[in-house]
N, C-alpha and C positions, 0 to 999 in steps of 0.2 A: 362460277356457274351457280353454286348452291344458293347464294344470296339473291338470285333473281326470282326465287319463289316468293310470292307475296302471300302473307298470312292475314292480310287485311279482311275484315268482315266477320261473318258469323258461321260457325261450324257446329253441328251437333255430334256428340259422341254417340253414334247410333246404337239403339238396343239391338241385340241379336235375337231374331225371331226363332222360336221353337214351335214344333207342332205338338199335337196331343200326346205323342209318344216320347216327347222330350228331345227329339233330334233337331238339329239346325234346319230351319225351314227356308231353303234356298229360293223357292219361288216367291215367298213373301218378302224376303230380303231384297230381291231384285225389284219387286213391285213397289215397296216402300221407297227405294232409291229413285225409281222412276218418278214418283209423286213429289218427292223432296226436290228433285232437280227442276221442278216448275216453280219453285219459290225463290226468294232472294238469297238463299244460302250459297256460300262460296265454295263449299266442299264438305267432306265428311270424314270424321275420325272413326275408323272401323276397328272394333275391339279395344276401346278405352274401358274405363271402369264401368260405364253404363252399358257396355256391350257384354257384361258378365264374363269378361276375358279370363278371369282367374278360374272360372268354372268350365272352361273349354280345354280339350286336349290339343296337342300340337297339330294333329291331322285336321281337326275341326277348324282350327284357326286358319290354316292354309287354304282349306276349301272355302271358308267365308271370304277371304281376300280374293280368291279366284272369282267367285260370284260377283263380289262388289266391283272388281276391276272390269268385268265384262259389262256390268250394268251402268257404269259411270261414263259420262262423256268427257271429252278433253277440256271442256270449259270449267269443270269442277275439280278441285284439288282432292286427291285421295291420300289421306293420312292413315297409316296403319299403326295400331298400338302394339308394339313388339317387345315391351319391357318384361324381362323375367328376372329371377333371382341371380342366375349365373350370367356372367359377362359373355361366355362362350355361347350359351343358348340364346341370349338376346341377339347376338350378332347373326347366328344361324337363321333365326326367325326374320330378322331385318332383311337378310338376303332373299329369303323366300317371298316376303311381301313385295320387295322391289321387282322380283321376277314376275309377279302377278299384277304389276302396274302401279304400285304405290309410288307417290311423288315424294313422300317424306315419311319418316318413322317417328312416332311419339313414344318416348322411352321413360317409363315410370321409374322412380328410385327403387333399387333393391332395398328390402326392409326386414327380412326375417331376422338377420343378425344386426338389428338396428343399432345396438350399442357400438358396433364397429363401423357404422356408415358415417365416418367423419369426413372432413374436407378432402384429405389426401386420398382416401379410398374412393370417394365419388368422382374426384377429378380423374384418377387413373382408370376407373370403370368406364366413364363416358368417353374419355379420350381414346381408349382402346376400340370402342365401338365406332366412334366417328372416323378414326383413322382408316378403318376397313369397310365401312358401310358404303354401298353404291349410291345411296340416296341421303339427302340431308337429315339431320337429327333435330328433333324438338324435345327439349327436356320437359319432364312432367313431374310437378311437385304437388302431392295431394296428402298432406300430413294427417288429415282426418281419417284416411284409410290406412296409411303406411306407418304413422308414428315417426316418420323421418321428415325433417323440414330442411330442404335445400336452402342454404344461406345465400344472401345477396353476394357475399364474397366468393362463394363457390361458383355461382352462376356467372359472375363477371369474369372469373378466370376461364371458365369453359367457353364463354362467348367469343374468346379470342381464336378458338378453333374454326377454321374456314368452313367446316362441314357441320357445325352446330349453329343453327340459324334462328332458334327461338326457344321460348319457354311457355308452357301452359302452367299458370300459377293459380292453384285452387285454394290457397290458404285464406284468401280474402284480405291479406295484409297489403293495403294500398300504399303504405309508406315504403314497404320493401319493393313493390313494383316501381315506384318512383326512383328508388336508389339504384335499381338494376338498369332502368332506362338511362338514368344520368351517367352511370358508370360504364355502360356498354357502347354508347355512341349510336349512330343512326341505323346501322345495318342489322343489328340484332332486334328481333321482333317479339314482343311480349303479348300473350293472350290471357284474358281473364278466364278463369276456370269455372266460373259460375255466372248465370244471368243476374244474380242478385247484386253484383258489383260491377257490371259492365261499364256503366257511365263513369263511376269514380275511377276505374282503371284507365279509361280513355283519357280522362283529364290529366293523368300523370304520364301519359305516353304509350299506353297499350294500343295495339292496332286493331283489336277485335277480341273474339272470345270463342273458346270451345266449351259449349254450355249445354247441359242436359235439356234445359228449357227450349233450346233452339229446335229440338225434334218436334215440339208441339206448337211453338209460337215463333216461327221464323220471321214473320212479317214485322211484329212489333219490335223484336230485337234488332232487326236490320234497320228499322226506323230510328232507333236510338243512335246507331252509328251514323246514319245519314244526317240526322238533325245535329249531332255533335259536329260533324264535318262542316256543316254550313253555319255553325254558330247559333243555332236555334236551341239554346240551352234550356229554356223554360219548357219547351215541348219535350225535349229529351228527358228532362227530369220527371215530368209528368208521367211519361210512359214507364220509366224506370221504377218509380214508386208504385205504380199500378201492378207491376209484374212481380214484386217481391213475395207476396203470399203464394202465388202460383209457382214461383221458383222453389220456394221451401217445400211445397207440396210434392214436387217430383224429385226432390233431393233429400234433405235431412228428415222431413216428416214421414213420407211414405216410401222414399227410396225408389229403387228400380221397379218394384211391383207397381208403384204409383205412376211412374213414367210409362210403363207398358199399358196400364189401365187408361191413362190419358190419351195414348195413341188410339186405343180402341174407341174412346169417346169421340175423337175427331174424324173417325172413319178410315183410319189407317190400321195396319196390323200391329198390335202389341203382343197379344197372346200370353201364354204362360211364362212364368219365370222358371229357372232351373233350381231344383233343391240343392242346398238346404233353404233357399229363399222361399217364402210363402206368398201366395196371391193376397190381394186386399180382401178384407171382409166387407160385407154389404154396407155397413154404416160408414166405413172408410171410403168406399166407392161413391156414396152419396155426398160425403163431405168434399171429396175431390171434385166432383162435378160442380158443386156450388162455388168452390174457389175458382174454377176455370171460367164459370159464367161471369163471376165478379170481375175477373181480369179481362173479360172480352174475348177470351180464346174460344169459348163455346157460346153458341146462340142462347139467348135467354128463353 
């Protein structure tokens, strides 16, 4: 049953909206999802890294999934970011997410005791979760944040589990994506973890991406996938190259504050970040708007 879930296409790890008091803004969360569902996006990762998941408590996470589950239609895939440091806590949150309608759980590597997060530890951790999870598991590798890099060998071993259906690979290591695709066979699905390498990832067998940029540029990213599928590589490459600076702006350069500011610029709700993150300064906002115009995301 698990492998029938298709991860093909583009998914944003959606930002969690907060109001002026710093509380989760459920009305704007539902409103943003309503608008995104009118774009070519295939679904949404709720409480990934860009959802400021590490800054939310357990109750807030569950309430956010509840709102998202109610706001999303059955044509869109609901992926919940449930990864915590403890195996037990991750499983508990995965069960909660499933209860509120999540189709799959995206589980980031535990990393606080990073020196101990070796092959054996990670295999046992993910296997314990997948054995008991009521929904399929997507592995999530983001070494820039965690300092832990899931090896191809570990992913290939975990891919044998019938309830582990895919991987969000954010390292940008396209060679590793190729190794995993080659070593896992057809049913395991790999997703690019950033819009900056969507096309290269597709060329070695990825099926799509979970990308911050998809929150503000769903159409051009979906066009990359479509053009790749029909063999229009020149067009796909042209779009990919045009999006690289915009992708950097909402990830490595300005981070989540940049992504939220970009949402505000396109007429959706970005709103404030949660401390200790800080909002963009005026000159950064100006630079961001210029980059987005250059990429064709904002009108000139």
